N, C-alpha and C positions, 0 to 999 in steps of 0.2 A: 044785516047778517045774510039776507038772501043774495046780496051782491057777492059776498064772500064765497058762498057756496057756489053760485054760478061761475064765478071766476075759477074756482078749483075744479069744477067739473069741466069747464072749457079747457083749462091747462092740461088736465089729465087726458082728455079726449084727444087734444092736439098732440100730446106726446106719444100717445098709443098709435095714432095714425101715422105720425112722422117715423116712429120706430118701425112700424110695418112696412112703410114704403122703403126705407133705407134697408131693411132686412131683405125685401124682395130684390132690390138692386144688387145687393151683395150675394144673395143666394143664387142668382142666375148668372152671376159673373160678367155683368155687362162692362163694368169699369175695367177689369183686367183685359177683356177682349178688345175694348175700344183702345186702350193704351197699346196693346200689341199690334193692333191694326195701323196705328199711326206711328209706330216706331218709338214710342216713348214709354216703354214698359217700366223703366227704372223710376218713373214719376207716378206710379200708381197711387201711392199714398197722397200725393198732392191732389190728384183728381178727386179721390175720396173725400179728402178735407174740404176741397172747394165746393163739392156737392152738399156736404153737411153744412158748412158755414153759409152757403148760398141759400139753402133752405131756411136756416135760422134767420138770416138777414131778411129774406123775403117775407117770412111770416111776421117778423117784427115790424116791417114797414107797413104791413096790412093792419095789424092789430093796433099799433100806436099812431096810425096815419102820419107816418114820416114823409117829409118831402125833402128831395135832394135837388138842389139847383146846380145844373151843369150848363156849360155852353152848348149850343146846338150841335156843334161838330163832335163834342164828347158823347152826346146822346146818340148820334149816328154810330160812333165807334163802339160804344158799349152795347147798343142794340145788334150791331153786326156780329160782334164777338159772341153775344149770348145766342143769337141765331145760329151761328156756325157750330157752337158747342152743343146745343140741343139738337140740331140736325144730325151731327155725328153721333150723339148719344142714342137718338131714336133709331137711326140706321143700324148701329151696333146692337141694339136691343132686338130689332127686327131680324137681324142676321143670326144672333144667338138663339133666338126662338124658332128659327127657320120658317119665318112667315112667308118670304118670297117663294121658296120652292113649293110650299103647301098651297099658297094662293094660285100660283101659275098652273099647278096640277089640277086643282079643283075648277078653275076657270078655263081649262084647256087652252092655256096660252103656251105656244111652242116657241115663239120668237117675239122679240120686242119688249121684254121685261124691263130693259133699261129705259125704253121710251115711256113705259107705264110709271116708273119711278120718277123720271123727269117731269112727266105731266102732273103727278101728285105734288111734286116740289114747286112747280110753277104755279099751280092752283093755290097752294098754300101762301106762296108769296103775293100773289094777286089779291087774295082775301085779306092778308095782313095790310097791304097797301090801302085797299078800300077802307078797312077799318080805321086806319090811322090818318089818312090824308083827306078822304072825303068827308066834309062836314055834314053832320046829320045822317050819315049812313047807319050808325048805331045810335040808338037812344036808350038811356037807362031808365028803368021804371022807378018812380018814386021821386 
């Protein structure tokens, strides 16, 4: 009985958090802004559905410990596509919330904001490569 209650609480909590995240994404208008910026505004519904189904699929793979076997080249392609999507998504979110103008004003940066963005992106890429390529760089506890 305690497992049923724990499962119900976990499911309800997950649904509440997922609903809040999707509501935040919808409320600040990131997806339409991203679609408009890429010239694919007529496909906004596809973007929204991809985000929802991707979230559901990602949660299911974690909860049920699903494994998907892909060829190495497919892993690279899927990873590249996911990285590009999240990069565009995050930059659209940052632009929608006016992060860069506020940050550059507070840090008194007059020129070189593009270089700052490039440095952050390259740092993120280097960190990801270290995490995935270098054996023993990250060790899980337990």
